[in-house]
C-alpha positions in Angstrom: 1.8 1.7 38.3 4.0 2.8 35.4 5.9 6.1 34.9 4.7 7.8 31.6 6.2 11.0 30.2 4.1 13.1 27.8 6.0 15.6 25.6 3.5 17.9 23.8 3.4 21.7 23.4 -0.4 21.6 23.7 -0.9 22.1 27.5 -4.6 21.1 27.2 -3.6 17.7 25.7 -1.0 17.2 28.4 -3.5 17.9 31.1 -6.1 15.6 29.6 -3.7 12.8 29.1 -2.3 13.2 32.6 -5.8 13.0 34.1 -6.7 10.0 32.0 -3.5 8.1 32.6 -3.7 8.8 36.3 -7.2 7.3 36.4 -5.8 4.1 34.9 -3.3 3.9 37.8 -0.2 5.3 36.1 2.1 8.0 37.2 2.2 10.6 34.4 4.3 13.7 34.0 4.5 16.2 31.1 6.9 18.6 29.3 6.1 21.2 26.6 9.3 21.2 24.6 11.7 18.4 23.6 14.8 19.5 25.4 12.8 19.9 28.6 11.3 16.5 28.1 14.7 14.9 27.4 16.2 16.3 30.6 13.2 15.0 32.5 13.6 11.6 31.0 17.2 11.5 32.0 16.4 12.2 35.6 13.1 10.3 36.0 13.6 7.3 33.7 10.0 6.8 32.5 8.8 3.4 31.4 6.9 4.9 28.4 7.3 8.2 26.5 4.4 9.8 24.5 6.0 12.2 22.1 4.3 14.8 19.7 5.8 15.1 16.2 5.5 18.9 16.0 7.2 20.8 18.9 8.8 24.2 19.3 12.6 24.1 18.7 13.6 20.5 18.0 10.6 18.6 16.7 9.6 15.1 17.8 10.9 13.3 14.7 14.4 14.7 15.1 14.4 14.2 18.9 13.2 10.6 18.6 16.6 9.5 17.3 18.3 11.2 20.3 16.0 9.5 22.7 16.6 6.1 21.1 20.4 6.6 21.3 20.4 7.6 24.9 17.6 5.3 26.3 16.9 2.6 23.7 14.9 0.5 26.1 12.1 3.1 26.5 9.2 2.5 24.1 8.0 5.7 22.3 4.5 6.4 21.2 4.3 9.2 18.6 1.2 11.4 18.4 0.5 13.9 15.6 -2.2 15.7 13.6 -0.7 14.6 10.3 -2.3 11.7 8.4 0.3 11.2 5.6 2.4 8.1 5.0 5.8 9.8 5.0 5.5 11.0 8.6 4.4 7.6 9.8 7.1 5.7 7.9 9.8 8.2 9.1 8.7 7.9 12.7 8.6 4.0 12.6 12.1 3.9 11.0 13.6 6.3 13.5 12.6 4.0 16.3 9.0 4.8 17.3 7.1 1.8 18.9 3.7 2.9 17.7 1.8 5.9 16.3 -1.6 7.6 16.9 -3.2 10.6 15.3 -5.1 13.5 16.6 -7.8 13.7 17.7 -6.7 10.8 19.8 -9.0 7.8 20.1 -8.8 7.0 23.8 -9.7 3.3 23.3 -6.8 3.0 20.8 -4.5 4.9 23.1 -5.3 2.6 26.0 -4.7 -0.5 23.9 -1.3 0.7 22.6 -0.2 1.9 26.0 -1.1 -1.5 27.6 0.8 -3.3 24.8 3.9 -1.2 25.1 4.1 -1.4 28.9 4.2 -5.2 28.6 7.7 -4.6 27.3 7.0 -5.2 23.6 8.9 -2.6 21.6 7.8 -3.0 18.0 10.6 -0.9 16.5 13.3 -3.1 15.0 14.4 -1.1 11.9 18.1 -0.1 12.0 18.6 3.5 13.0 21.1 4.0 10.2 18.6 3.2 7.5 18.2 6.0 4.9 15.2 8.2 5.8 12.2 8.8 3.5 11.2 12.2 2.3 8.2 13.2 0.3 10.1 13.7 -2.9 12.0 10.4 -2.5 8.9 8.4 -1.6 7.1 9.2 -4.9 3.9 8.1 -3.2 2.3 11.4 -2.1 -1.1 10.0 -2.9 -0.8 7.4 -0.2 -2.6 9.3 2.5 -5.3 8.3 4.9 -6.5 8.7 8.4 -8.4 5.4 8.7 -7.0 2.9 11.2 -6.4 0.4 8.4 -4.2 2.7 6.4 -2.3 3.8 9.5 -1.4 0.1 10.1 -0.2 -0.1 6.5 2.0 2.9 6.9 3.4 1.5 10.2 4.2 -1.8 8.5 6.0 -0.1 5.6 8.2 1.8 8.2 9.0 -1.4 10.1 10.0 -3.6 7.2 11.7 -1.0 5.1 15.2 -1.4 6.7 15.3 -5.2 6.2 15.5 -7.4 3.1 12.5 -9.4 4.1 10.1 -10.7 1.4 6.8 -8.9 1.5 3.4 -10.0 0.1 0.9 -7.2 -0.6 -2.7 -8.3 -0.9 -5.7 -6.3 -1.9 -8.3 -5.7 -4.5 -7.4 -4.3 -7.9 -6.9 -0.5 -7.8 -6.0 -0.3 -4.1 -2.5 0.8 -4.7 -0.3 -2.3 -4.3 2.5 -1.0 -6.5 2.5 2.2 -4.6 3.1 0.3 -1.4 5.9 -1.7 -3.1 7.6 1.5 -4.2 7.2 3.0 -0.8 8.9 0.0 0.8 11.7 0.2 -1.8 12.3 4.0 -1.4 12.2 3.8 2.4 14.7 1.0 2.6 16.8 0.9 -0.5 16.7 4.6 -1.4 16.0 6.3 -4.8 19.4 5.3 -6.2 18.7 1.6 -6.1 16.8 -0.1 -9.0 13.1 -0.8 -8.7 12.0 -3.3 -11.3 8.3 -4.2 -11.8 7.0 -7.2 -13.6 3.4 -8.3 -14.3 3.3 -12.0 -14.0 0.1 -12.2 -16.0 1.3 -10.1 -18.9 3.5 -12.7 -20.5 3.2 -16.3 -21.4 5.3 -18.8 -19.4 8.3 -19.0 -21.8 8.6 -15.3 -22.2 8.2 -14.6 -18.5 11.0 -17.1 -17.7 13.4 -15.4 -20.0 12.3 -12.0 -18.9 12.9 -12.9 -15.2 16.2 -14.8 -15.5 17.6 -13.6 -18.8 19.2 -15.7 -21.5 22.4 -16.1 -23.4 22.8 -15.7 -27.2 21.6 -18.8 -29.0 19.6 -20.1 -26.0 16.6 -20.6 -28.3 15.5 -19.7 -31.8 15.5 -16.0 -32.1 17.9 -15.3 -29.2 20.4 -13.4 -31.3 21.7 -11.3 -28.4 22.3 -11.8 -24.7 19.5 -10.4 -22.5 19.9 -9.5 -18.8 17.0 -10.7 -16.7 14.9 -8.7 -14.2 16.6 -10.4 -11.2 20.0 -9.2 -12.4 18.6 -5.7 -13.2 17.1 -5.5 -9.7 20.3 -6.6 -7.9 20.8 -4.5 -4.7 17.3 -3.1 -5.3 13.8 -4.4 -5.4 12.0 -6.7 -7.8 8.2 -6.2 -7.7 6.2 -9.2 -9.0 2.6 -8.2 -9.5 -0.2 -10.7 -10.0 2.0 -13.4 -8.4 -0.9 -15.8 -8.3 -0.7 -16.1 -12.1 2.7 -17.8 -12.1 2.9 -21.3 -13.7 4.1 -24.2 -11.6 7.4 -24.2 -13.5 8.1 -20.6 -12.7 6.9 -21.0 -9.1 9.5 -23.7 -8.6 12.3 -21.5 -10.1 11.2 -18.5 -8.0 11.3 -20.6 -4.8 14.9 -21.6 -5.5 15.8 -17.9 -6.0 14.2 -17.0 -2.7 15.9 -19.9 -0.9 19.4 -19.8 -2.4 19.6 -16.2 -3.7 20.8 -17.6 -7.1 19.4 -18.3 -10.6 20.4 -19.7 -13.9 19.8 -17.7 -17.2 18.5 -19.7 -20.1 21.2 -21.2 -22.3 23.9 -21.5 -19.6 24.8 -23.7 -16.7 26.4 -20.9 -14.8 24.6 -19.8 -11.6 24.2 -16.0 -10.9 23.7 -14.4 -7.6 21.2 -11.7 -6.8 20.7 -9.5 -3.8 17.3 -8.2 -5.0 14.6 -7.8 -2.4 11.4 -9.5 -3.7 8.1 -7.8 -3.1 5.0 -9.5 -4.5 1.3 -8.6 -4.9 -1.9 -10.3 -5.6 -5.7 -9.7 -5.6 -6.3 -13.4 -5.3 -6.6 -15.5 -2.1 -3.4 -17.4 -2.4 -4.4 -19.6 0.6 -7.3 -20.8 -1.5 -5.0 -21.3 -4.5 -2.8 -23.5 -2.3 -5.8 -25.6 -1.2 -6.8 -26.2 -4.8 -3.3 -27.0 -5.9 -2.8 -24.0 -8.2 -0.1 -22.5 -6.0 2.8 -24.1 -4.2 2.5 -24.2 -0.4 6.2 -23.8 0.2 6.4 -20.8 -2.1 3.3 -19.3 -0.4 5.0 -19.4 3.0 8.2 -17.9 1.6 6.3 -15.0 0.1 4.2 -14.1 3.1 7.0 -13.5 5.6 5.4 -10.1 6.0 1.9 -9.5 4.6 0.5 -6.0 3.9 -3.2 -6.0 3.5 -4.7 -3.0 1.6 -8.3 -2.3 2.4 -10.8 -1.4 -0.4 -11.8 2.2 -0.7 -15.4 1.4 0.2 -14.2 0.3 3.7 -12.2 3.5 4.4 -14.3 6.3 2.9 -13.1 8.6 5.7 -9.9 8.7 3.6 -11.7 10.5 0.8 -11.2 13.8 2.5 -7.4 13.2 2.2 -7.3 11.4 -1.1 -9.4 13.8 -3.2 -7.4 17.0 -2.7 -4.0 15.2 -3.0 -5.1 13.4 -6.2 -6.7 16.6 -7.5 -3.5 18.6 -7.1 -1.5 16.0 -9.0 -4.0 15.6 -11.8 -4.3 19.4 -12.3 -0.5 19.6 -12.6 -0.3 16.7 -15.1 -3.2 18.0 -17.3 -1.9 21.6 -17.0 -5.2 22.8 -15.7 -5.7 25.4 -13.0 -6.3 24.5 -9.4 -9.7 22.8 -8.9 -11.8 22.1 -5.9 -14.7 19.6 -5.4 -18.2 20.9 -4.6 -19.9 19.6 -1.4 -22.5 17.8 -3.6 -19.9 15.9 -5.5 -18.1 14.9 -2.3 -21.4 13.6 -1.1 -21.7 11.5 -4.3 -18.2 10.3 -3.7 -19.1 9.1 -0.2 -22.2 7.4 -1.4 -20.4 5.5 -4.2 -19.0 2.0 -3.5 -15.8 2.4 -5.7 -15.5 -1.1 -7.1 -12.3 0.1 -8.9 -11.0 1.6 -5.6 -8.4 4.4 -5.7 -7.7 3.8 -9.4 -11.3 4.5 -10.2 -11.3 7.6 -8.0 -8.3 8.9 -9.9 -9.9 8.2 -13.3 -13.2 9.9 -12.2 -11.3 13.0 -11.0 -9.3 13.1 -14.2 -12.5 13.0 -16.3 -14.0 15.8 -14.2 -10.9 18.0 -14.4 -10.7 17.6 -18.2 -14.4 18.3 -18.8 -15.0 21.1 -16.3 -14.3 24.7 -17.5 -14.8 26.0 -13.9 -12.6 26.0 -10.8 -15.2 23.9 -8.9 -15.9 20.4 -9.9 -19.6 19.5 -9.7 -21.7 16.4 -10.2 -23.0 17.8 -13.5 -19.8 16.5 -15.2 -20.1 13.1 -13.6 -23.8 12.1 -14.1 -23.0 8.4 -14.1 -21.5 8.6 -10.6 -24.3 10.7 -9.2 -27.1 8.6 -10.7 -25.5 5.2 -11.2 -23.8 4.0 -14.3 -26.3 3.1 -17.1 -26.3 -0.4 -18.5 -24.7 -1.9 -15.4 -26.0 -5.4 -14.7 -28.0 -5.7 -11.6 -26.3 -7.6 -8.7 -27.5 -11.1 -7.9 -30.8 -11.3 -6.1 -29.2 -13.8 -3.7 -27.5 -12.6 -0.6 -23.8 -12.3 -0.7 -23.4 -15.0 1.9 -25.0 -17.4 -0.6 -22.5 -16.6 -3.3 -19.2 -18.3 -3.9 -16.1 -16.2 -4.5 -16.3 -17.2 -8.2 -19.9 -16.0 -8.4 -18.9 -12.7 -7.0 -15.9 -12.3 -9.3 -18.0 -13.2 -12.3 -20.7 -10.7 -11.5 -18.2 -8.0 -10.8 -16.5 -8.6 -14.2 -19.9 -8.5 -15.9 -20.8 -5.2 -14.2 -17.5 -3.6 -15.2 -17.7 -4.7 -18.8 -21.3 -3.5 -19.0 -20.4 -0.2 -17.4 -17.6 0.4 -19.9 -19.6 -0.7 -22.9 -17.3 -3.7 -23.3 -14.3 -1.4 -23.8 -11.7 -3.9 -22.6 -8.8 -1.4 -22.1 -11.0 0.6 -19.7 -12.3 -2.5 -18.0 -8.7 -3.7 -17.5 -7.9 -0.4 -15.8 -10.8 -0.6 -13.4 -10.3 -4.3 -12.7 -6.5 -3.9 -12.4 -5.8 -6.9 -14.7 -3.9 -7.3 -17.9 -5.6 -7.9 -21.3 -4.5 -11.5 -21.5 -5.9 -12.2 -18.0 -9.2 -10.5 -18.8 -9.6 -12.6 -21.9 -8.9 -15.7 -19.9 -11.5 -14.7 -17.3 -14.1 -13.9 -20.0 -13.6 -17.4 -21.5 -13.5 -19.1 -18.1 -16.8 -17.6 -16.9 -18.5 -17.8 -20.4 -19.2 -14.0 -20.3 -20.7 -12.8 -23.6 -21.2 -9.2 -24.9 -24.8 -8.0 -25.2 -26.4 -8.9 -28.5 -27.7 -5.4 -29.0 -24.2 -4.1 -29.6 -21.1 -5.4 -31.3 -18.1 -6.3 -29.1 -15.6 -3.4 -29.5 -12.9 -5.8 -28.2 -10.2 -4.2 -30.3 -10.3 -1.0 -28.3 
């Protein structure tokens, strides 16, 4: 039997949790305000505290720091009706052990309670770390109530206070750079530099000089000294996107930077130090790239100290109810249009769509609807392709997905996106989340050719 204290101003929730916890053999008690609960915790010494975020007087987030100072050994499970990233990250950074949202999933609650009562307190971020606010985060579109996204938010909060290398994996358009920026702002703060580099956008020689910098005269055309991205990101965060596209030479040099925290600009024998935190992202299976020899195994293990896996939008459609209004508000402000809302019919079309371009595609679709619609309510009339299926899209393979290799699936997806955009490569790159050079390489690699009935508008 374990002593569990519930602090929530909702008396019905307190009674329900007490009955349920007692049925599991625990000894629960409850309080309806933070000060009342803290006084009870001092006297009773519970083994687990379940704390609501929103309370009368001092709220749970502010009170959490006081509890962790006075009784750091007590694991704290936060509960709230909010589904945003900022609340979750803030709770985890202030010392919460875990986090559940209302309405509470009893099975999830039972699993977390059992885990925490085993003495595993998952909070290990320093209490003195700078706290994240909505304005600082710059990632207000990172919302979601799905369990997968809640796990992403928790991980951001737990790793933010350290300098640990983080690998973000997920399909194109899932928001990998948003996660990188959230980790940076939550840990380093808005004053520290955040430097982003696309590893697929530059050829090897240019990428090397871009990352490490060069001295004047290092090579033909080097008429001035250039500071590299590692130096620019010092004491901040260096975000390396599409990390799977690095050449073997750059992989070896990156490994040395991660191991020794030092690098050598081109044209000099002098070593420079860097304190930049490295966050990387990829939509490739790096484990498979290691097996085929395309990626160094030692670098792979260095990069994935902590891995954040972003789920595709098709697997978390319950998040559309949060994503659509938040994206819509931002789009209306950026396009200087009046407030818009989405009709039930259009929301139904959104839920039926598979979103191969993920959140990036959703943002583009909403932007198109906002720009084209003269009304306050967005309807499916302005997005016929979404409602009826994009014309000209190649039909999926007749074979079952289980019979297709990853290369087959990637090739067919690229063909469908190119067909859907009329071979407009800039638009295809936006949906696929790849650079123009990489798209050209993929087209050549898979032997994809434009339809003969139309000229290839590749210059777009």
